[in-house]
Steps between C-alpha positions, in 0.01 A plus 500: 500500500874525440628748241755339269666625187552255215735586217352431157816313394433249780170410332652422160580130457836403357858444592789732567794440271836665556629712211859453388727806528788520250773759458503649151870411466417129538235503228528506122219569255465141375476359852245766597277414203536122533464471878258782581317653204415177315404318821301793645716483814525815711847627589639810666804636318724713724754752381522764229357387168753648260585206278152375400313654209161650570203309364232700323 
């Protein structure tokens, strides 16, 4: 019998969706909320976060 290794992630059904990457300098707070938070859309924000207020 052949020994094979199966990754658990390969057994999970679904689709792979690319995640948008945006530079912090190209994003304002209103756009972030409207396009990502309210629509539950994942996004990777690159760059130092110095201009956005922390959410508690």
